[in-house]
KEFIPA-872184 format. One line per 4 residues: number of its first residue (from 1); their letters; for each residue x, y, z of N, C-alpha, C. Coordinates in Angstrom, 2 decimals, decimal comma, padded with zeros to 5 digits. Layout:
BEGIN
NUM> a> X/Y/Z/X/Y/Z/X/Y/Z | ...
***
This chain:
BEGIN
1> miia> -004,77/-013,14/-009,18/-003,70/-013,35/-010,13/-004,13/-014,36/-011,19 | -003,75/-014,10/-012,43/-004,03/-015,05/-013,50/-003,00/-016,17/-013,45 | -003,48/-017,41/-013,44/-002,61/-018,57/-013,40/-002,56/-019,20/-014,78 | -001,37/-019,58/-015,21/-001,21/-020,15/-016,54/-000,21/-021,30/-016,50
5> drks> -000,23/-022,12/-017,53/000,74/-023,19/-017,73/001,36/-023,02/-019,11 | 002,62/-023,38/-019,23/003,24/-023,30/-020,55/002,75/-024,45/-021,43 | 002,56/-024,18/-022,70/002,21/-025,23/-023,64/003,36/-026,23/-023,75 | 003,07/-027,40/-024,25/004,12/-028,40/-024,42/005,13/-027,94/-025,45
9> leei> 006,36/-028,42/-025,33/007,40/-028,06/-026,28/006,99/-028,49/-027,69 | 006,36/-029,65/-027,80/005,93/-030,16/-029,10/004,93/-029,22/-029,76 | 003,99/-028,70/-028,98/002,98/-027,80/-029,55/003,60/-026,49/-030,00 | 004,51/-025,96/-029,19/005,17/-024,70/-029,55/006,03/-024,90/-030,80
13> qdmi> 006,75/-026,01/-030,84/007,57/-026,30/-032,01/006,72/-026,38/-033,28 | 005,57/-027,01/-033,16/004,70/-027,16/-034,33/004,20/-025,80/-034,82 | 003,91/-024,89/-033,89/003,40/-023,57/-034,27/004,43/-022,77/-035,06 | 005,71/-022,93/-034,71/006,74/-022,08/-035,32/007,66/-022,87/-036,27
17> keyk> 007,24/-024,02/-036,69/008,11/-024,88/-037,50/008,53/-024,26/-038,82 | 007,74/-023,34/-039,34/008,04/-022,72/-040,64/008,94/-021,49/-040,53 | 009,24/-021,06/-039,31/009,93/-019,79/-039,14/011,38/-019,98/-038,70 | 012,25/-019,09/-039,18/013,68/-019,18/-038,93/014,18/-018,18/-037,88
21> kill> 013,41/-017,10/-037,69/013,82/-016,08/-036,73/012,59/-015,59/-035,98 | 012,59/-015,78/-034,66/011,43/-015,36/-033,86/011,86/-014,51/-032,67 | 010,91/-013,75/-032,18/011,09/-013,00/-030,94/010,23/-013,66/-029,88 | 010,84/-014,01/-028,78/010,13/-014,63/-027,67/009,93/-013,56/-026,60
25> vgck> 008,66/-013,20/-026,32/008,35/-012,09/-025,43/007,73/-012,57/-024,13 | 008,39/-012,24/-023,02/007,86/-012,58/-021,70/007,12/-011,42/-021,08 | 006,58/-011,65/-019,90/005,79/-010,64/-019,19/006,16/-010,69/-017,71 | 006,36/-009,52/-017,10/006,74/-009,46/-015,69/005,55/-009,48/-014,75
29> gcvt> 004,35/-009,72/-015,30/003,14/-009,74/-014,47/002,87/-011,10/-013,87 | 001,62/-011,53/-013,99/001,16/-012,76/-013,34/001,97/-013,99/-013,73 | 002,33/-014,10/-015,01/003,03/-015,30/-015,45/004,45/-015,39/-014,89 | 005,00/-014,26/-014,46/006,28/-014,31/-013,76/006,09/-014,85/-012,36
33> vcnv> 005,02/-014,40/-011,69/004,74/-014,85/-010,32/004,48/-016,35/-010,26 | 003,78/-016,89/-011,26/003,50/-018,33/-011,25/004,53/-019,12/-012,06 | 005,68/-018,49/-012,30/006,84/-019,19/-012,88/006,57/-019,83/-014,24 | 005,91/-019,07/-015,13/005,56/-019,59/-016,44/006,12/-018,74/-017,58
37> ggak> 006,10/-017,41/-017,44/006,44/-016,57/-018,58/007,32/-015,38/-018,28 | 008,09/-015,43/-017,20/009,00/-014,34/-016,90/010,31/-014,48/-017,65 | 011,28/-013,62/-017,34/012,56/-013,62/-018,04/013,27/-014,96/-017,93 | 013,19/-015,58/-016,78/013,83/-016,88/-016,58/013,23/-017,93/-017,50
41> evgv> 011,91/-017,98/-017,54/011,22/-018,97/-018,37/011,42/-018,71/-019,86 | 011,50/-017,43/-020,23/011,79/-017,07/-021,61/013,15/-017,63/-022,02 | 014,13/-017,46/-021,15/015,47/-017,96/-021,43/015,52/-019,47/-021,57 | 014,79/-020,15/-020,68/014,77/-021,61/-020,72/014,12/-022,11/-022,01
45> laat> 012,97/-021,51/-022,38/012,28/-021,95/-023,59/013,12/-021,65/-024,84 | 013,74/-020,49/-024,87/014,57/-020,13/-026,02/015,69/-021,15/-026,21 | 016,38/-021,48/-025,12/017,48/-022,44/-025,20/016,98/-023,82/-025,63 | 015,85/-024,22/-025,08/015,29/-025,54/-025,40/014,89/-025,63/-026,87
49> lkia> 014,25/-024,58/-027,37/013,84/-024,57/-028,78/015,05/-024,59/-029,71 | 016,09/-023,85/-029,37/017,29/-023,83/-030,20/017,93/-025,21/-030,27 | 018,02/-025,88/-029,13/018,61/-027,21/-029,08/017,78/-028,20/-029,90 | 016,45/-028,13/-029,72/015,56/-029,06/-030,42/015,62/-028,85/-031,93
53> rkkd> 015,62/-027,59/-032,35/015,65/-027,30/-033,78/017,00/-027,68/-034,40 | 018,07/-027,45/-033,68/019,40/-027,82/-034,17/019,51/-029,33/-034,32 | 018,94/-030,05/-033,36/018,94/-031,51/-033,41/018,17/-032,02/-034,61 | 017,11/-031,30/-035,00/016,29/-031,68/-036,15/016,88/-031,20/-037,48
57> gnpi> 018,02/-030,54/-037,41/018,63/-030,02/-038,63/017,91/-028,82/-039,20 | 017,19/-028,10/-038,33/016,43/-026,93/-038,76/016,67/-025,80/-037,76 | 017,89/-025,26/-037,71/018,24/-024,27/-036,69/017,35/-023,03/-036,75 | 017,22/-022,40/-035,59/016,36/-021,21/-035,47/017,09/-020,13/-034,70
61> eide> 016,85/-018,89/-035,07/017,39/-017,74/-034,35/016,30/-017,17/-033,46 | 016,59/-017,03/-032,17/015,59/-016,54/-031,21/016,16/-015,40/-030,39 | 015,46/-014,27/-030,40/015,79/-013,16/-029,52/014,79/-013,13/-028,38 | 015,22/-012,62/-027,24/014,38/-012,60/-026,04/014,10/-011,17/-025,59
65> ktie> 012,87/-010,96/-025,13/012,48/-009,65/-024,62/011,38/-009,86/-023,57 | 011,58/-009,33/-022,38/010,54/-009,42/-021,35/010,14/-008,01/-020,95 | 008,85/-007,71/-021,13/008,36/-006,36/-020,82/007,55/-006,38/-019,53 | 007,28/-005,20/-019,02/006,61/-005,07/-017,72/005,25/-005,74/-017,72
69> rqcd> 004,43/-005,43/-018,72/003,10/-006,04/-018,86/002,72/-006,07/-020,33 | 002,23/-007,21/-020,78/001,75/-007,30/-022,16/000,30/-006,86/-022,28 | -000,34/-006,55/-021,17/-001,74/-006,11/-021,21/-001,85/-004,59/-021,10 | -000,76/-003,88/-021,36/-000,74/-002,43/-021,23/-000,07/-001,83/-022,47
73> peyv> -000,80/-001,03/-023,27/-000,25/-000,45/-024,50/001,06/000,30/-024,28 | 001,23/000,90/-023,11/002,45/001,65/-022,82/003,69/000,76/-022,94 | 003,57/-000,47/-022,44/004,72/-001,38/-022,47/004,79/-002,15/-023,78 | 003,65/-002,45/-024,38/003,63/-003,11/-025,68/004,34/-002,24/-026,72
77> eqlr> 004,25/-000,94/-026,54/004,87/000,01/-027,47/006,39/-000,15/-027,50 | 006,97/-000,74/-026,48/008,42/-000,93/-026,42/008,93/-001,86/-027,52 | 008,03/-002,59/-028,16/008,43/-003,49/-029,24/008,35/-002,83/-030,61 | 007,94/-001,58/-030,65/007,67/-000,89/-031,91/008,85/-000,94/-032,89
81> difd> 010,05/-000,73/-032,38/011,22/-000,62/-033,25/011,79/-001,97/-033,68 | 011,28/-003,07/-033,11/011,90/-004,37/-033,41/010,94/-005,43/-033,91 | 009,63/-005,23/-033,77/008,68/-006,30/-034,02/008,74/-006,83/-035,45 | 009,08/-005,97/-036,41/009,08/-006,38/-037,82/010,41/-006,99/-038,27
85> qyda> 011,31/-007,21/-037,34/012,59/-007,82/-037,67/012,54/-009,35/-037,62 | 011,33/-009,87/-037,31/011,20/-011,31/-037,09/010,14/-011,93/-037,99 | 010,30/-013,24/-038,19/009,29/-013,98/-038,97/008,00/-014,12/-038,18 | 008,13/-014,18/-036,85/006,97/-014,34/-035,97/007,36/-013,96/-034,55
89> vvsm> 006,35/-013,69/-033,74/006,56/-013,36/-032,33/005,77/-014,36/-031,48 | 006,44/-014,90/-030,47/005,80/-015,85/-029,56/005,65/-015,20/-028,19 | 004,42/-015,13/-027,70/004,14/-014,50/-026,42/004,08/-015,53/-025,30 | 004,73/-015,21/-024,18/004,67/-016,07/-023,00/003,81/-015,45/-021,90
93> acgv> 002,92/-014,53/-022,29/001,99/-013,93/-021,33/000,70/-014,75/-021,31 | -000,25/-014,34/-020,49/-001,57/-014,97/-020,50/-002,23/-014,67/-021,85 | -003,42/-015,17/-022,07/-004,10/-015,01/-023,34/-004,36/-013,57/-023,74 | -004,29/-012,64/-022,79/-004,48/-011,23/-023,10/-003,27/-010,69/-023,86
97> gpqf> -002,07/-011,13/-023,48/-000,84/-010,62/-024,05/-000,75/-010,69/-025,57 | -000,85/-011,89/-026,15/-000,73/-011,97/-027,61/-001,82/-011,22/-028,36 | -002,98/-011,03/-027,72/-004,04/-010,26/-028,36/-003,68/-008,78/-028,41 | -003,12/-008,26/-027,31/-002,69/-006,86/-027,30/-001,56/-006,64/-028,30
101> lsea> -000,66/-007,61/-028,38/000,44/-007,51/-029,34/-000,09/-007,51/-030,77 | -001,02/-008,40/-031,04/-001,59/-008,52/-032,38/-002,34/-007,26/-032,79 | -003,04/-006,66/-031,84/-003,79/-005,44/-032,14/-002,85/-004,26/-032,37 | -001,72/-004,26/-031,65/-000,75/-003,16/-031,80/000,05/-003,28/-033,08
105> ypsq> 000,31/-004,52/-033,50/001,15/-004,76/-034,67/000,46/-005,74/-035,62 | -000,56/-005,29/-036,32/-001,38/-006,18/-037,15/-000,66/-006,86/-038,31 | 000,50/-006,35/-038,69/001,21/-006,95/-039,83/002,08/-008,14/-039,42 | 002,21/-008,37/-038,11/003,07/-009,45/-037,62/002,24/-010,68/-037,25
109> kffp> 002,90/-011,82/-037,19/002,25/-013,07/-036,77/002,61/-013,34/-035,32 | 001,58/-013,64/-034,49/001,80/-013,86/-033,06/001,28/-015,23/-032,66 | 002,03/-015,88/-031,74/001,65/-017,20/-031,27/001,72/-017,25/-029,74 | 000,81/-018,00/-029,10/000,83/-018,12/-027,64/001,65/-019,33/-027,20
113> avnt> 002,53/-019,12/-026,24/003,30/-020,24/-025,68/002,71/-020,71/-024,37 | 001,59/-020,08/-023,98/001,02/-020,32/-022,65/-000,48/-020,60/-022,73 | -000,97/-021,47/-021,87/-002,41/-021,71/-021,72/-002,89/-021,01/-020,45 | -003,80/-020,06/-020,57/-004,36/-019,38/-019,41/-005,35/-020,30/-018,71
117> kffg> -005,22/-020,44/-017,39/-006,01/-021,43/-016,66/-007,15/-020,81/-015,85 | -006,81/-019,93/-014,89/-007,85/-019,39/-014,01/-007,31/-018,23/-013,18 | -008,22/-017,60/-012,37/-007,81/-016,60/-011,39/-007,62/-017,32/-010,06 | -006,46/-017,16/-009,46/-006,25/-017,87/-008,20/-005,04/-017,36/-007,45
121> gavq> -004,50/-018,23/-006,61/-003,35/-017,86/-005,80/-002,60/-019,09/-005,35 | -001,45/-018,86/-004,73/-000,59/-019,95/-004,28/-001,07/-020,49/-002,94 | -001,31/-021,80/-002,87/-001,69/-022,43/-001,61/-000,46/-023,05/-000,95 | 000,55/-023,31/-001,73/001,87/-023,67/-001,23/002,85/-023,49/-002,39
125> hgiw> 004,12/-023,58/-002,09/005,11/-023,31/-003,13/004,92/-024,27/-004,31 | 004,70/-023,68/-005,50/004,55/-024,49/-006,70/003,16/-025,01/-006,96 | 002,19/-024,65/-006,11/000,81/-025,10/-006,30/-000,13/-023,90/-006,23 | -000,93/-023,72/-007,30/-001,89/-022,63/-007,35/-003,30/-023,21/-007,50
129> eerc> -004,26/-022,56/-006,87/-005,65/-023,02/-006,95/-006,58/-021,89/-007,36 | -007,66/-022,26/-008,04/-008,65/-021,28/-008,49/-009,44/-020,72/-007,32 | -009,68/-019,42/-007,36/-010,46/-018,77/-006,31/-011,55/-017,84/-006,86 | -011,43/-017,43/-008,11/-012,39/-016,46/-008,67/-012,73/-016,83/-010,11
133> agcg> -014,02/-016,71/-010,45/-014,48/-017,02/-011,81/-014,64/-015,75/-012,65 | -014,36/-014,59/-012,06/-014,49/-013,34/-012,81/-015,91/-013,11/-013,30 | -016,89/-013,38/-012,45/-018,29/-013,33/-012,88/-018,83/-011,90/-012,96 | -018,07/-010,93/-012,46/-018,47/-009,54/-012,61/-019,31/-008,97/-011,47
137> tcvi> -019,89/-009,84/-010,64/-020,67/-009,39/-009,49/-020,29/-010,25/-008,30 | -019,41/-009,75/-007,45/-018,89/-010,56/-006,34/-019,94/-010,75/-005,25 | -020,11/-012,00/-004,83/-021,13/-012,34/-003,82/-020,52/-013,01/-002,60 | -019,21/-012,97/-002,44/-018,59/-013,75/-001,37/-018,95/-013,25/000,03
141> hhyd> -019,48/-012,04/000,13/-019,88/-011,54/001,45/-021,05/-012,34/002,01 | -021,80/-013,02/001,14/-022,90/-013,87/001,62/-022,39/-015,20/002,17 | -021,14/-015,52/001,85/-020,60/-016,84/002,18/-019,30/-016,74/002,96 | -019,21/-015,70/003,79/-018,05/-015,49/004,66/-016,72/-015,47/003,90
145> glcp> -016,73/-014,80/002,78/-015,50/-014,60/002,04/-015,09/-015,76/001,15 | -015,95/-016,76/000,99/-015,64/-017,91/000,14/-016,55/-017,89/-001,09 | -016,03/-018,30/-002,23/-016,79/-018,15/-003,48/-017,33/-019,48/-004,01 | -018,64/-019,70/-003,91/-019,21/-020,93/-004,46/-019,33/-020,90/-005,98
149> iarc> -019,25/-019,71/-006,57/-019,32/-019,62/-008,04/-018,09/-020,30/-008,65 | -016,91/-019,96/-008,12/-015,67/-020,50/-008,66/-015,30/-021,85/-008,05 | -015,66/-022,06/-006,78/-015,10/-023,21/-006,07/-016,05/-024,38/-005,88 | -017,31/-024,19/-006,22/-018,25/-025,32/-006,28/-018,29/-025,77/-007,73
153> sksl> -018,13/-027,07/-007,99/-018,06/-027,56/-009,37/-019,35/-027,28/-010,14 | -020,45/-027,01/-009,41/-021,73/-026,72/-010,05/-022,14/-025,26/-009,86 | -021,28/-024,47/-009,21/-021,56/-023,05/-008,92/-022,87/-022,88/-008,17 | -023,18/-023,79/-007,26/-024,41/-023,69/-006,47/-024,32/-022,56/-005,47
157> qhgp> -025,44/-021,86/-005,28/-025,44/-020,68/-004,40/-026,34/-020,82/-003,18 | -027,04/-021,95/-003,06/-027,97/-022,10/-001,93/-027,75/-023,39/-001,16 | -026,53/-023,88/-001,17/-026,23/-025,07/-000,39/-025,65/-026,19/-001,23 | -025,10/-027,21/-000,59/-024,47/-028,31/-001,30/-025,47/-029,15/-002,08
161> cggs> -024,93/-029,93/-003,02/-025,79/-030,69/-003,92/-026,25/-032,02/-003,33 | -025,58/-032,48/-002,30/-025,94/-033,77/-001,71/-025,05/-034,90/-002,19 | -024,17/-034,59/-003,14/-023,29/-035,63/-003,66/-021,93/-035,66/-003,01 | -021,64/-034,67/-002,16/-020,33/-034,63/-001,51/-020,28/-035,58/-000,32
165> adgk> -019,07/-035,94/000,09/-018,90/-036,84/001,22/-017,57/-036,56/001,91 | -017,60/-036,50/003,22/-016,39/-036,27/004,01/-015,66/-034,99/003,60 | -016,44/-033,98/003,24/-015,85/-032,70/002,90/-015,25/-032,61/001,51 | -015,48/-033,63/000,69/-014,92/-033,65/-000,66/-016,03/-033,63/-001,70
169> ceia> -015,74/-033,00/-002,85/-016,70/-032,91/-003,94/-016,88/-034,27/-004,59 | -018,05/-034,51/-005,15/-018,31/-035,80/-005,79/-017,53/-036,00/-007,08 | -016,98/-034,93/-007,64/-016,25/-035,09/-008,91/-014,86/-035,71/-008,71 | -014,26/-035,52/-007,51/-012,93/-036,08/-007,25/-012,63/-036,01/-005,76
173> kdve> -011,92/-037,00/-005,26/-011,64/-037,07/-003,82/-010,66/-036,00/-003,34 | -009,92/-035,40/-004,26/-008,96/-034,37/-003,85/-009,50/-032,96/-004,02 | -010,79/-032,84/-004,38/-011,41/-031,53/-004,55/-012,27/-031,20/-003,33 | -011,96/-030,09/-002,70/-012,70/-029,66/-001,51/-014,14/-029,29/-001,88
177> ciwd> -015,09/-029,74/-001,07/-016,46/-029,26/-001,22/-016,53/-027,92/-000,51 | -016,59/-026,85/-001,27/-016,55/-025,53/-000,66/-017,79/-025,29/000,20 | -018,90/-025,95/-000,15/-020,10/-025,78/000,66/-019,96/-026,42/002,02 | -019,22/-027,50/002,10/-018,93/-028,11/003,40/-018,15/-027,12/004,25
181> tivk> -017,20/-026,43/003,64/-016,39/-025,45/004,35/-017,23/-024,25/004,77 | -018,10/-023,79/003,89/-018,96/-022,63/004,20/-019,88/-022,96/005,37 | -020,52/-024,12/005,33/-021,45/-024,50/006,39/-020,72/-024,62/007,72 | -019,56/-025,25/007,72/-018,80/-025,40/008,97/-018,42/-024,04/009,54
185> kkie> -018,05/-023,12/008,67/-017,67/-021,79/009,13/-018,87/-021,06/009,73 | -020,04/-021,20/009,11/-021,25/-020,58/009,64/-021,60/-021,16/011,01 | -021,45/-022,47/011,15/-021,74/-023,12/012,44/-020,80/-022,60/013,52 | -019,51/-022,52/013,20/-018,51/-022,05/014,16/-018,81/-020,63/014,62
189> qgrl> -019,36/-019,83/013,72/-019,66/-018,43/014,04/-021,07/-018,26/014,62 | -021,83/-019,36/014,70/-023,20/-019,26/015,19/-024,11/-018,51/014,25 | -023,86/-018,61/012,96/-024,61/-017,84/011,96/-025,21/-018,74/010,89 | -025,58/-019,94/011,25/-026,12/-020,87/010,26/-027,42/-020,36/009,64
193> edlr> -028,14/-019,50/010,37/-029,38/-018,95/009,85/-029,16/-018,11/008,58 | -027,92/-017,64/008,41/-027,61/-016,85/007,19/-027,97/-017,64/005,94 | -027,82/-018,95/006,00/-028,02/-019,78/004,82/-029,48/-020,07/004,54 | -030,36/-019,63/005,42/-031,80/-019,79/005,18/-032,37/-018,64/004,36
197> vira> -031,56/-017,62/004,16/-032,02/-016,47/003,38/-032,17/-016,86/001,91 | -033,33/-016,56/001,35/-033,57/-016,82/-000,07/-033,09/-015,62/-000,87 | -032,12/-015,86/-001,70/-031,52/-014,77/-002,45/-032,03/-014,76/-003,89 | -032,07/-013,59/-004,48/-032,52/-013,46/-005,87/-031,55/-014,18/-006,80
201> pkdw> -032,04/-014,67/-007,92/-031,14/-015,32/-008,89/-030,00/-014,38/-009,28 | -028,84/-014,95/-009,48/-027,68/-014,14/-009,84/-027,86/-013,56/-011,25 | -027,45/-012,33/-011,42/-027,50/-011,68/-012,72/-026,24/-012,06/-013,51 | -026,38/-013,01/-014,39/-025,23/-013,51/-015,13/-024,85/-012,60/-016,30
205> qtar> -025,60/-011,50/-016,48/-025,23/-010,57/-017,56/-023,89/-009,91/-017,29 | -023,46/-009,88/-016,02/-022,16/-009,29/-015,70/-021,03/-010,27/-015,95 | -021,36/-011,53/-016,21/-020,35/-012,54/-016,49/-020,03/-012,55/-017,98 | -019,17/-013,46/-018,37/-018,75/-013,53/-019,78/-019,93/-013,84/-020,70
209> dggp> -020,99/-014,43/-020,16/-022,15/-014,77/-020,98/-022,79/-013,54/-021,62 | -022,50/-012,37/-021,08/-023,07/-011,14/-021,64/-022,21/-010,52/-022,72 | -021,19/-011,23/-023,16/-020,29/-010,70/-024,19/-019,03/-010,12/-023,57 | -018,06/-009,71/-024,39/-016,83/-009,12/-023,88/-017,12/-007,93/-022,98
213> rksi> -016,44/-007,91/-021,84/-016,72/-006,87/-020,86/-015,70/-005,73/-020,91 | -016,08/-004,60/-020,32/-015,21/-003,43/-020,29/-015,36/-002,73/-018,94 | -014,25/-002,25/-018,41/-014,26/-001,50/-017,16/-013,75/-000,10/-017,46 | -014,52/000,91/-017,06/-014,17/002,30/-017,38/-014,04/003,11/-016,10
217> reel> -012,91/003,79/-015,91/-012,71/004,73/-014,81/-012,77/006,13/-015,40 | -013,89/006,79/-015,25/-014,11/008,08/-015,88/-013,04/009,09/-015,49 | -012,55/009,01/-014,23/-011,56/009,99/-013,77/-010,21/009,79/-014,43 | -010,01/008,63/-015,07/-008,73/008,35/-015,70/-008,77/008,53/-017,23
221> vq> -009,98/008,54/-017,77/-010,12/008,64/-019,23/-009,82/010,06/-019,69 | -008,95/010,18/-020,68/-008,58/011,52/-021,17/-009,24/011,79/-022,51
***
């Protein structure tokens, strides 16, 4: 799941300070799950912006719309009949959302209300942690289902750096040293020898370093 945080009210206000009528668009995907950009959050932000602008003597008209996914042209198309009725559109989806909107409606101005953070999941209510770096070639089977690419601060693949202590990363006491966890799991399973295997260097061409990526399902392409 993509994890995101909403931008500060001050930053959002600054982006739309010149506009009198905006459409605030939410997404029922990942940002709804992490309580950032669903219908509820759209309503809260709309009300907050209206109050703030009225207080500043610069009232604003805001309409709300939450679609199934902003990363799917089928649902983005639902805005076709209304997108040009506004001075600007503010997206509360991850960074993919406003780009899809902008590509679909090039004559409109789009702004992001959200900062995309990482791929992760909920470790407890209200707390999400990173689990995947989207590197394009998953290697977690070598590490008993744990990812050193995303969860080691140095993305080390052949063991810890030597700077960790008491199971914590050297960068911060509240950051788990994933290599400490991997080694302990190997020991518990009696498979510590797995870590003696010399593996070929990772092919980073499948990561973002190789340029924008594309996934094609030939059976689905018409």
